[in-house]
N, C-alpha and C positions, 0 to 999 in steps of 0.2 A: 667887746667882751658880752655885751647884752646878747648879742645873737649867739655866741658859741653858749652860754648859760640857758637860753631859752631853749636851744636845740638839745643840749645834756639834759635839761628836764623833762624835754616831749620823749628822750630814747628811754629815761628810767620809765617813766609813766606808762610807754608802750610795753616795756620789757614786765613791770608787773600786772600790767593789764592782760599779757601772755600767759603768766604766771600763775593768774588768778582764774583764766579759762581753763587749763590743765588741771586744777586742783578744784575746780566746780564739782559737784554731785553730777552725775548724769540725771537726764529723766528717767521717768518709770518704765517705760518703753526700754529704754537703753539698758537699766539694771536688769530687766527683765531677760534682754536677749544676752546679756553676759553671764546670768544665771542658767540659762538655758545650756550655753556652750560648756559649762562647768559641770551641769547635769550629764550631757553627750560624753565629755571627756571622762568623767569618774565611771560612767558605765562600760568603755571602751578599755578602761584603762589595762586592767588583766590581761585582757584578750589581747591586747597591741603589744606585749610582752615577750620577749624571746624567752628561752629555759637559760638559765644562767647560774653562777656560782660566785658569792663572794664570801668576806668575813664578817662577821658582826663580832664588836668587841664593846662587851658591856662594863663599864667602870660603875660600882656600888659604893651609894653612900648613906650614912645613919647620921640622924641628928637625935637629941631627948625632946621635950615636950615641945622646946622651942628651937627652931630652926637655925640658932646663931653661931653655931659650932658644931661642923660637919667633920664626922668620921671617916677616912677613906676604909672601904670594905675591898673585896675580892675583886680582881678583873678577871671576866670572863671572857676566852675566846671561842667562836663556834665557828664550824662550817655551816653555812646556809644554802641549800640548794632550792631553786625556786623551779619547779618543770611540770608544765602543762596549768598552771595557775595554782598549785601547791606548793607550800613551804614547809621545807623539813631543816630542822637546828640539830645538829650534833656538836656537843662541848668538846674541845680538843684540848685547849689552853686553861690554865688556872694560873693567873699571876704571871703570866707567859712560861709557864712549865708544862709539859705535855704529861696528861694523867696518868697514873701509873697503879698499880694494886698497892693497896696499903696508905694511899695519899689522905691526908689530912680532910676531913669532910668541909667545905666550902659553902658557904652562905648564898642565898638566894631569897632573900627577904620579899621581892616584889617582880614576878614575872607576866610579863605583857607579849602581845602581838598584835599582825594588823595593818604593822607601816607598810606592806606592799598591797595599798588599795584597799582592802578591808574597813578603813576608818572612812576614807570618801567616800567609798561606795555607799556603806550605810547613812552617810548624811546626807546624800542626794536621791538616795533612793524613795520610790514613790509611796510606799508601807511608813516611811518614818514621817511623812508629811512636816519636814522641817521650815519653821518659820525664818525668813532671812529680812536683816536688815541692814542698808548701806549704811557703811564706818566711815568709807574714805579710800585714798589711795596710797601707796604704800613700795618703797622699793626694796626688793627682797633678791637678794644676791646679783643685784644690778639691774634686775628686771621691775621696770611699772606694774604693780598690781592693782587689780582693783577688791576690795577687802570689806567683806560682810561677814556681819555677826550672823548666826543662827540657834535656834534652841528647838529641843524636841522634847516632847513631854514623856513621861513613864509610860503610857500606853499606847505608845507608839515605838519606843525605844527596842534597841536590837544590843544594848550595853549591858551585859551582867557582869557583875564583881561576885567573886566569891572568897569566902573567907576560909580556906581550908575545905575541908570538908563538912565544916560547922554549919556556914550558912550561905546562902546565893541570896541574888537580888537583881530585877531588872530594873534600873533607876533612869528617871530623867539626867538630859544633860544639854549643856550650850558650848558654843566655842565661836570660832573666826577663822574662816577661809580666806585664802589669798592666792588669784587667781588670773589668768593672764587676760584682759581687756577684748583682746584678738580671737584667740583660740580656746578658751576656757583652761588652759592648760592650770594644775595647780602647783604652786610654786611651796605654800606652806600650809598647813593645817593643826588648827587646837582645836581638844574638847575638855572641857570639866564637867565634871558630878561632884555638887556642894551638900546635895539635900538627899543625905545618904541615911536608910533605917539605922537603927540602932544594933540589930544583929550583925551588922557588918562590922562594929567596932572601928570606924572609920568616918573619919569627917570630910574629907574630900581626898579627890585622883584628879590629874591633870596630864595631858599629854601636848606635847609641841612635835611636830615630824617636818624638817625642812627637807625639800627635793634639790636635784641640781641634774645638769647634763652629764651623762656617763655614757662613754663610749663602749659597746660592746658588738663585739666582731668590727664591722664596716659601718653600723649606724650608732647615732646618738639617742638616747633615750630619759626621760625626766625621770630620776630615782632618789630613794631616798639616800641620805648621805651623813645626815644627823636626826638624833632624836631625845626628848628629854621627856623621862617620866617622875611626876614628884606622887607622893602620897602623905597624907596625914591622919595618922591613926589618935585612937585616945591619949596612947602614951609614947607616939612618935613619930620622927618625920623619915621619910625613904626616897631618896633620889637614884636613879638611874639614867646615866648619861650614854647612849647608844651611839655607836660609830659604824659604817658601813662602808667596805672599803675593797680593793681587789677586785672589781666586778670582772670578770670574764664570760665567754660563751661557755654552756656545758654542752659536753659531748658525753657520749656513752661512755668511750674509753678514759675519760677525765678524772682525776684526784685532785683534792689540795692536799697540799705538805705546809706546815707550820714550821718555824724557824724557832726553835727553842730559845730559851734565854741566854745560854752559854754558847749559843752557835753566831758564827758570823752574819749579818744581814737583819733585816726585820722580816717580818712575817709576812709571806706572801704566796700567792697561786702559782703550781707547776703544772705542767702535763703528765702525766705517767708514759713513761716510756717503754 
């Protein structure tokens, strides 16, 4: 009994020792190697993407001054074309119904872009001079990622916020990147701006984008699958939840058709006959 107990204790100690080694912070040289891999990945990300079509579904939510009672707003479904590094969105459905003449106006209290590479590029680009601090290891969609916090000053920032045509400002921001320790692939990225000029009438804005493996043609690509944007103004809280789905390769003779709410089947992409 004593031998079995001793052996079990040794096994438990060895298990915790192995886990501790995995969770330990890498040294500064290894951290820099991982960050360099992420910089290369971010710089090449857009160029490595094919031309494709997908659907972007935006679910809108609003609350009052305190975000404890959210009201559901319109659901907007757009055709998103990504061609030669450029994004083009065309709104097709509002609340699962095709847009028709005379349709009631829909609300778009928060408009954003940049999920397809712009956000990661501006974080890792040399002009941003982002400072990075090791945060730890974390699983994202089953992948072990190296996590770094970052900060970018207003002087080096490319984040510009606009309040309609009334005011705009380039602001400092910070966030977190979750990248593969082996090849630098970005699986999640967040950013937030909280110290905003009063003329924007906004207290904070934050974004989180999640990426996952998506098949387009015969290849897999790491592409946005979900994103969330939060904004707190002087009088309101707004949240957009984005879903990217039905990716497929873009051909010059292709179009996207959406199923209306009263038609069988869910929204899907179809080639033109």
